[in-house]
C-alpha positions in Angstrom: -1.5 -70.3 -15.4 -1.3 -66.5 -15.5 -1.5 -64.5 -12.2 -3.2 -61.1 -12.3 -2.4 -58.7 -9.6 -5.7 -57.2 -8.8 -4.2 -55.1 -5.9 -1.9 -53.3 -8.4 -4.7 -52.5 -10.8 -6.9 -51.3 -7.9 -4.1 -49.1 -6.5 -3.4 -47.6 -9.9 -7.1 -46.8 -10.4 -7.3 -45.2 -6.9 -4.1 -43.2 -7.6 -5.5 -42.0 -11.0 -8.8 -40.9 -9.3 -6.9 -39.1 -6.5 -4.7 -37.2 -9.0 -7.8 -36.3 -11.1 -9.6 -34.9 -8.0 -6.6 -32.9 -6.8 -6.1 -31.5 -10.3 -9.7 -30.5 -10.6 -9.6 -28.7 -7.2 -6.8 -26.5 -8.2 -7.7 -22.8 -8.5 -7.2 -21.5 -12.0 -4.9 -18.5 -12.5 -8.0 -16.5 -13.5 -9.5 -17.1 -10.1 -6.4 -16.3 -8.0 -6.0 -12.9 -6.5 -2.6 -11.8 -7.6 -3.3 -8.1 -8.0 -3.0 -5.4 -5.4 -6.1 -3.4 -4.6 -6.5 0.2 -5.9 -7.0 3.5 -4.1 -8.9 6.1 -6.1 -8.8 9.7 -4.7 -9.1 11.4 -8.1 -12.9 11.6 -8.4 -15.0 14.7 -7.7 -15.5 14.9 -4.0 -12.4 12.8 -3.0 -10.4 14.3 -0.1 -7.7 15.0 0.7 -5.7 15.4 -2.4 -2.0 16.3 -2.8 -1.2 19.7 -1.2 -4.6 20.1 0.5 -4.8 22.7 3.3 -6.8 21.7 6.3 -7.8 24.2 9.0 -7.0 23.3 12.6 -10.0 23.2 14.9 -12.2 22.0 12.0 -13.7 18.8 10.8 -13.1 17.5 7.3 -14.4 14.4 5.4 -11.9 11.8 4.2 -13.3 10.2 1.0 -11.7 7.6 -1.3 -12.8 4.6 -3.3 -11.1 1.2 -2.9 -11.3 -1.5 -5.6 -10.1 -5.1 -5.9 -10.5 -7.8 -8.5 -11.7 -10.4 -6.0 -12.5 -9.0 -2.5 -11.5 -6.1 -0.3 -10.4 -6.6 3.3 -9.6 -3.5 5.3 -8.1 0.0 5.2 -6.1 2.2 7.4 -5.3 5.9 7.7 -2.1 7.3 9.2 -1.7 11.1 9.5 1.6 12.2 10.9 3.8 15.3 10.8 6.5 15.9 8.2 8.4 18.7 10.0 11.7 16.9 9.2 10.8 16.7 5.4 11.0 12.9 5.1 9.2 11.5 2.1 7.2 8.4 1.1 7.8 6.9 -2.3 4.1 7.2 -3.3 4.2 11.0 -3.5 3.9 12.3 -7.1 4.8 15.9 -6.6 6.1 18.3 -3.9 4.1 21.0 -2.2 5.4 24.2 -0.8 7.0 23.2 2.5 7.6 25.2 5.7 11.2 25.2 7.1 12.3 22.2 9.1 11.2 22.4 12.7 10.8 20.4 15.9 7.4 19.0 16.8 5.9 20.2 20.0 2.3 19.1 19.8 1.8 17.3 16.4 -1.4 15.9 15.1 -1.4 12.1 14.9 -4.2 9.9 13.7 -3.9 6.1 13.2 -7.1 4.2 12.3 -7.6 0.7 11.0 -11.1 -0.2 9.7 -12.7 -3.3 8.2 -14.4 -3.3 4.9 -17.7 -5.2 4.8 -17.3 -8.7 3.5 -17.8 -9.6 -0.2 -17.2 -6.2 -1.7 -15.0 -5.5 -4.7 -15.6 -1.7 -4.5 -16.0 0.4 -1.4 -16.3 4.1 -0.8 -14.7 5.1 2.4 -16.1 8.1 4.1 -14.8 9.3 7.5 -15.2 12.6 9.4 -11.9 13.6 11.0 -11.6 16.5 13.4 -8.3 18.3 13.7 -7.7 19.7 17.2 -7.2 23.5 17.3 -4.1 23.2 19.5 -1.9 20.9 17.3 1.2 22.2 15.5 0.5 23.7 12.1 2.7 22.7 9.2 3.4 19.9 6.8 1.9 16.5 7.3 1.6 13.2 5.5 -1.8 11.6 5.0 -1.2 7.9 4.4 -3.9 5.6 3.0 -3.4 1.8 3.0 -5.9 -0.7 1.6 -5.5 -4.5 2.0 -7.5 -7.1 0.1 -8.7 -10.4 1.6 -5.7 -12.2 0.1 -3.3 -9.8 2.0 -2.1 -7.7 -1.0 -1.7 -4.0 0.0 -1.6 -0.7 -1.7 -0.3 2.5 0.0 -0.8 6.1 -1.1 1.0 9.0 0.6 -0.5 12.5 0.3 1.3 15.7 1.5 -1.1 18.0 3.3 -0.7 21.2 5.4 -2.5 22.0 8.6 -3.1 25.7 8.9 
């Protein structure tokens, strides 16, 4: 008499179904977010651009467009002095720079802001007031955008406060 192991057949079927379900739940490479978001500050009305001059005591409007293949997350701005002539690797060209100096009352702005959920494109617009009593001179305007997956893009712009 032949003995058939029904438990082995049942286990093999369950394992096959489990493997099939796991494989079908895998995210395809087309659906994965493997690309960093973009910062566009080249369109008409974008500000600031490389070598922009901003007057102390005045308000200007920051404006840039962020794009991502899947979904954006947040962005941040960091404006800090460049009186020591340090650089950031994102700068494309140099601007006329003042001589190296020591900061006494430099302008500093650090802001982190969420981007509304579900967006692949977002135009950031923010009014920024530069106090009249801050040190004039060379500054960096750093823009960072992060997508929902955590990929980041950083753009450094050299500006001058006058």
